[in-house]
SEVO-13087 format. One record per residue (C-alpha): residue in one letter; z, y, x negated. Coordinates in steps of 0.05 Angstrom, whole numbers, plus 5000, padded with zeros to 4 digits. Each point is the difference from the previous one (the first is absolute). Example, Ala and Ser with C-alpha at 12.3 -4.5 7.8 and 13.67 -1.06 7.14 Angstrom:
SEVO-13087
A515649104754
S498750694973
//
This chain:
SEVO-13087
M821881063513
V507950034995
A503549305021
R505049925047
R504849754948
D500250674960
L502550395067
P505550355007
R505349605038
G503050285060
P500450545031
R503150484951
A495849754954
A493150055045
S501050685030
P497650444951
A493549594994
L499250045086
I501950715001
Q495150154944
A494449665039
L500950375066
A495850524959
S493849434990
H493450195016
D500049305035
L502550005074
T501549264995
V503950084942
R505150495039
Q499649655060
R503149444955
A504650384959
I503250415067
W500549355030
A503949714944
L504850614990
W501049965072
R501749255000
Y504249994938
G502750794997
G505950295006
P504450524972
G498849924913
V493449725022
L496350495053
D497950724965
A501150455054
K494950504975
A493749534983
L501049775068
T501050615038
R493250074965
A496249485035
L502250275069
G493650504976
D495549304980
P493449975048
D501349285016
P505349885060
M501849374981
V503550314925
R502850555041
Y503449575049
F502849574942
A501550564971
N504550375056
A503349265018
A502550054927
L502450665012
E503949745060
R502649484952
L502950494955
G502450535056
S495150494981
//
């Protein structure tokens, strides 16, 4: 298990790990990752390609926050 103190600090540092988490088989991991990207993301943090792929997620919450994050980017 990774200790919280070992996690990247700030949205830019955490973004690659959150984007990778969108491909998880674990629904809770995907939901938390997309929420964090939506909540803390912006230009330089959000990845339009990853968010567009998340629009195809089977979970409606993941799709909703992917769409909201893309709107934030203006995509």
